[in-house]
DSSP file (Angstrom, degrees, kcal/mol; ACC not computed):
  #  RESIDUE AA STRUCTURE BP1 BP2  ACC     N-H-->O    O-->H-N    N-H-->O    O-->H-N    TCO  KAPPA ALPHA  PHI   PSI    X-CA   Y-CA   Z-CA
    1    1 A M              0   0    0      0, 0.0     2,-0.9     0, 0.0    64,-0.0   0.000 360.0 360.0 360.0 121.3    0.0    0.1    0.0
    2    2 A N        -     0   0    0      1,-0.0     2,-0.5     0, 0.0     0, 0.0  -0.609 360.0-149.2 -73.6 108.3    1.4    3.3   -1.0
    3    3 A T        -     0   0    0     -2,-0.9    -1,-0.0     4,-0.0     3,-0.0  -0.675  12.2-166.2 -94.7 131.7    1.2    5.3    2.2
    4    4 A K    >>  -     0   0    0     -2,-0.5     4,-1.7     1,-0.1     3,-0.7  -0.677  34.5-111.2-107.0 159.0    0.8    9.0    2.2
    5    5 A P  H 3> S+     0   0    0      0, 0.0     4,-2.0     0, 0.0     5,-0.1   0.881 119.5  56.8 -61.1 -34.9    1.3   11.4    5.1
    6    6 A V  H 3> S+     0   0    0      1,-0.2     4,-2.8     2,-0.2     5,-0.2   0.827 103.3  56.4 -68.6 -30.2   -2.5   12.1    5.3
    7    7 A D  H <> S+     0   0    0     -3,-0.7     4,-2.5     2,-0.2    -1,-0.2   0.928 108.6  45.8 -67.7 -44.2   -3.0    8.2    5.7
    8    8 A I  H  X S+     0   0    0     -4,-1.7     4,-2.1     2,-0.2    -2,-0.2   0.901 113.3  50.0 -61.4 -43.9   -0.7    8.2    8.8
    9    9 A I  H  X S+     0   0    0     -4,-2.0     4,-2.5     2,-0.2     5,-0.2   0.972 113.2  45.9 -52.5 -61.7   -2.5   11.2   10.2
   10   10 A A  H  X S+     0   0    0     -4,-2.8     4,-1.9     1,-0.2    -2,-0.2   0.888 112.9  48.9 -56.9 -42.7   -5.8    9.6    9.7
   11   11 A L  H  X S+     0   0    0     -4,-2.5     4,-2.2     1,-0.2    -1,-0.2   0.844 110.6  51.9 -66.1 -33.4   -4.7    6.3   11.1
   12   12 A T  H  X S+     0   0    0     -4,-2.1     4,-2.8    -3,-0.2    -1,-0.2   0.897 111.4  46.4 -71.3 -40.3   -3.2    8.1   14.2
   13   13 A L  H  X S+     0   0    0     -4,-2.5     4,-1.7     2,-0.2    -2,-0.2   0.842 110.0  54.8 -69.7 -33.2   -6.5   10.0   14.8
   14   14 A I  H  X S+     0   0    0     -4,-1.9     4,-2.6    -5,-0.2    -2,-0.2   0.937 110.9  46.0 -59.0 -55.2   -8.5    6.7   14.3
   15   15 A I  H  X S+     0   0    0     -4,-2.2     4,-3.2     2,-0.2     5,-0.3   0.924 109.3  51.4 -56.7 -48.3   -6.3    5.1   17.0
   16   16 A I  H  X S+     0   0    0     -4,-2.8     4,-2.4     1,-0.2    -1,-0.2   0.906 112.9  48.3 -63.3 -31.8   -6.6    8.0   19.4
   17   17 A G  H  X S+     0   0    0     -4,-1.7     4,-2.1     2,-0.2    -2,-0.2   0.910 111.8  48.6 -69.6 -39.6  -10.5    7.8   18.9
   18   18 A A  H  X S+     0   0    0     -4,-2.6     4,-2.1     2,-0.2    -2,-0.2   0.912 112.2  48.7 -70.0 -40.6  -10.5    4.0   19.5
   19   19 A I  H  X S+     0   0    0     -4,-3.2     4,-2.2     1,-0.2    -2,-0.2   0.910 110.8  50.9 -60.7 -40.4   -8.4    4.4   22.6
   20   20 A N  H  X S+     0   0    0     -4,-2.4     4,-2.1    -5,-0.3    11,-0.2   0.886 110.9  48.1 -61.8 -40.0  -10.7    7.1   23.9
   21   21 A W  H  X S+     0   0    0     -4,-2.1     4,-2.3     1,-0.2    -1,-0.2   0.832 109.9  53.7 -77.6 -24.1  -13.8    5.0   23.4
   22   22 A G  H  X S+     0   0    0     -4,-2.1     4,-2.7     2,-0.2     5,-0.4   0.918 108.3  48.4 -62.0 -43.8  -12.1    2.1   25.1
   23   23 A L  H  X>S+     0   0    0     -4,-2.2     4,-2.1     1,-0.2     6,-1.3   0.868 111.8  50.1 -65.1 -35.4  -11.4    4.1   28.1
   24   24 A I  H  X5S+     0   0    0     -4,-2.1     4,-1.1     4,-0.2    -1,-0.2   0.924 114.2  45.3 -67.8 -40.4  -15.1    5.3   28.0
   25   25 A G  H  <5S+     0   0    0     -4,-2.3    -2,-0.2     1,-0.2    -1,-0.2   0.946 123.9  31.7 -67.8 -48.8  -16.3    1.7   27.8
   26   26 A F  H  <5S+     0   0    0     -4,-2.7    -3,-0.2    -5,-0.2    -2,-0.2   0.902 138.1  13.5 -76.5 -40.7  -14.1    0.3   30.4
   27   27 A F  H  <5S-     0   0    0     -4,-2.1    -3,-0.2    -5,-0.4    -2,-0.2   0.522  89.0-119.4-119.4  -6.8  -13.6    3.0   32.9
   28   28 A R  S  <<S+     0   0    0     -4,-1.1     2,-0.4    -5,-0.7    -4,-0.2   0.930  70.8 137.3  59.0  47.2  -16.2    5.8   32.1
   29   29 A F        -     0   0    0     -6,-1.3     2,-0.9    -9,-0.2    -1,-0.2  -0.982  44.4-160.8-125.4 114.8  -13.2    8.0   31.5
   30   30 A D     >  -     0   0    0     -2,-0.4     4,-2.5     1,-0.2     5,-0.2  -0.831   6.5-170.9 -98.6 100.3  -13.3   10.4   28.5
   31   31 A L  H  > S+     0   0    0     -2,-0.9     4,-2.4     1,-0.2     5,-0.2   0.884  83.7  50.1 -59.9 -39.2   -9.6   11.3   27.9
   32   32 A V  H  > S+     0   0    0      2,-0.2     4,-2.4     1,-0.2     6,-0.2   0.950 111.4  47.4 -68.2 -42.8  -10.3   14.0   25.4
   33   33 A A  H  >>S+     0   0    0      1,-0.2     5,-2.5     2,-0.2     4,-1.2   0.903 112.0  52.5 -58.1 -38.8  -12.8   15.7   27.6
   34   34 A A  H  <5S+     0   0    0     -4,-2.5    -1,-0.2     1,-0.2    -2,-0.2   0.867 112.9  42.5 -68.6 -36.6  -10.4   15.4   30.5
   35   35 A I  H  <5S+     0   0    0     -4,-2.4    -1,-0.2    -5,-0.2    -2,-0.2   0.887 122.2  38.9 -75.4 -39.5   -7.5   17.1   28.5
   36   36 A F  H  <5S-     0   0    0     -4,-2.4     7,-0.2    -5,-0.2     8,-0.2   0.454 117.6-103.0 -97.2  -1.1   -9.7   19.8   26.9
   37   37 A G  T  <5S-     0   0    0     -4,-1.2    -3,-0.2    -5,-0.2     2,-0.2   0.714  81.5 -18.6  92.5  16.0  -12.0   20.6   29.9
   38   38 A G  S > <S-     0   0    0     -5,-2.5     3,-0.7    -6,-0.2     6,-0.3  -0.563  74.9 -85.2 130.7 167.6  -15.1   18.8   29.0
   39   39 A M  T 3  S+     0   0    0      1,-0.2    -1,-0.1    -2,-0.2    -5,-0.0   0.805 119.3  54.4 -78.4 -25.5  -17.0   17.4   26.1
   40   40 A D  T 3  S+     0   0    0     -3,-0.1    -1,-0.2     4,-0.1    -2,-0.1   0.552  82.6 108.4 -84.6  -4.7  -18.7   20.8   25.1
   41   41 A T  S <> S-     0   0    0     -3,-0.7     4,-2.3     1,-0.1     5,-0.2  -0.316  80.1-115.7 -79.5 162.1  -15.5   22.8   24.8
   42   42 A A  H  > S+     0   0    0      1,-0.2     4,-2.4     2,-0.2     5,-0.2   0.899 113.7  54.4 -57.6 -41.0  -14.2   23.9   21.4
   43   43 A G  H  > S+     0   0    0     -7,-0.2     4,-2.5     1,-0.2    -1,-0.2   0.953 110.5  44.4 -58.1 -49.0  -11.1   21.8   21.8
   44   44 A S  H  > S+     0   0    0     -6,-0.3     4,-2.9     1,-0.2     5,-0.3   0.921 111.8  52.7 -64.2 -42.6  -12.9   18.6   22.5
   45   45 A R  H  X S+     0   0    0     -4,-2.3     4,-2.0     1,-0.2    -1,-0.2   0.860 110.3  49.7 -67.1 -33.7  -15.4   19.2   19.7
   46   46 A I  H  X S+     0   0    0     -4,-2.4     4,-2.3     2,-0.2    -1,-0.2   0.934 110.8  47.8 -63.8 -45.4  -12.5   19.7   17.2
   47   47 A V  H  X S+     0   0    0     -4,-2.5     4,-2.8     1,-0.2     5,-0.2   0.972 112.6  49.1 -63.1 -54.5  -10.8   16.6   18.2
   48   48 A Y  H  X S+     0   0    0     -4,-2.9     4,-2.1     1,-0.2    -1,-0.2   0.860 112.6  48.9 -46.1 -43.3  -14.1   14.6   18.0
   49   49 A A  H  X S+     0   0    0     -4,-2.0     4,-2.7    -5,-0.3    -1,-0.2   0.921 110.8  49.0 -67.2 -41.8  -14.8   16.0   14.6
   50   50 A L  H  X S+     0   0    0     -4,-2.3     4,-2.4    -3,-0.2    -2,-0.2   0.872 110.1  51.2 -64.7 -38.2  -11.3   15.3   13.3
   51   51 A V  H  X S+     0   0    0     -4,-2.8     4,-1.7     2,-0.2    -1,-0.2   0.921 111.2  49.6 -61.1 -43.0  -11.5   11.8   14.6
   52   52 A G  H  X S+     0   0    0     -4,-2.1     4,-1.8    -5,-0.2    -2,-0.2   0.892 110.7  47.6 -55.9 -49.2  -14.8   11.4   12.8
   53   53 A L  H  X S+     0   0    0     -4,-2.7     4,-2.4     1,-0.2    -1,-0.2   0.873 110.3  53.7 -64.5 -37.8  -13.5   12.8    9.5
   54   54 A A  H  X S+     0   0    0     -4,-2.4     4,-2.0     2,-0.2    -2,-0.2   0.807 107.2  52.4 -66.2 -30.2  -10.4   10.5    9.8
   55   55 A A  H  X S+     0   0    0     -4,-1.7     4,-0.8     2,-0.2    -1,-0.2   0.918 109.2  47.9 -71.0 -40.5  -12.7    7.5   10.2
   56   56 A L  H >< S+     0   0    0     -4,-1.8     3,-0.8     1,-0.2     4,-0.3   0.910 115.1  45.5 -65.4 -38.2  -14.6    8.4    7.1
   57   57 A Y  H >< S+     0   0    0     -4,-2.4     3,-2.5     1,-0.2     4,-0.3   0.898 104.5  63.7 -67.6 -35.3  -11.3    8.8    5.3
   58   58 A G  H >X S+     0   0    0     -4,-2.0     3,-1.4     1,-0.3     4,-0.6   0.741  88.4  71.2 -67.1 -17.0  -10.1    5.6    6.8
   59   59 A L  H <X S+     0   0    0     -4,-0.8     4,-0.6    -3,-0.8     3,-0.3   0.705  85.9  65.2 -64.6 -19.1  -13.0    3.8    4.9
   60   60 A T  H <> S+     0   0    0     -3,-2.5     4,-1.9    -4,-0.3    -1,-0.3   0.620  85.4  73.5 -81.6 -10.7  -11.1    4.4    1.7
   61   61 A F  H <> S+     0   0    0     -3,-1.4     4,-3.0    -4,-0.3     5,-0.2   0.908  90.7  58.1 -64.3 -42.4   -8.3    2.0    3.0
   62   62 A F  H  X S+     0   0    0     -4,-0.6     4,-2.7    -3,-0.3    -1,-0.2   0.924 106.6  47.3 -51.1 -47.4  -10.6   -1.0    2.4
   63   63 A N  H  X S+     0   0    0     -4,-0.6     4,-2.0     1,-0.2    -1,-0.2   0.902 113.3  47.8 -64.8 -45.3  -10.9   -0.1   -1.2
   64   64 A R  H  X S+     0   0    0     -4,-1.9     4,-1.5     2,-0.2    -1,-0.2   0.920 112.5  47.9 -62.9 -45.4   -7.2    0.4   -1.6
   65   65 A I  H  X S+     0   0    0     -4,-3.0     4,-1.0     1,-0.2     3,-0.3   0.932 111.0  51.3 -61.1 -43.5   -6.3   -2.8    0.2
   66   66 A R  H >< S+     0   0    0     -4,-2.7     3,-0.6    -5,-0.2    -1,-0.2   0.878 106.1  54.9 -64.5 -35.1   -8.8   -4.7   -1.9
   67   67 A N  H 3< S+     0   0    0     -4,-2.0    -1,-0.2     1,-0.2    -2,-0.2   0.813 108.1  52.9 -65.4 -28.2   -7.3   -3.3   -5.2
   68   68 A E  H 3<        0   0    0     -4,-1.5    -1,-0.2    -3,-0.3    -2,-0.2   0.678 360.0 360.0 -78.9 -19.5   -3.9   -4.6   -4.2
   69   69 A V    <<        0   0    0     -4,-1.0    -1,-0.2    -3,-0.6    -2,-0.2   0.419 360.0 360.0 -90.3 360.0   -4.8   -8.1   -3.5
């Protein structure tokens, strides 16, 4: 797979989001909200939005992997 910098950034954001959801599920602890001062702050909302956009972009990984096989 030809890796672009945007792919690495997207994958990093997806992993951050997955870890955050794992922390919420197992420990009821929202790391992003803790870092940025709550779920409703601008910083948290930006991070949540970027993780969501990265996940949507990450869906293209499946098509690229399928085309290489």
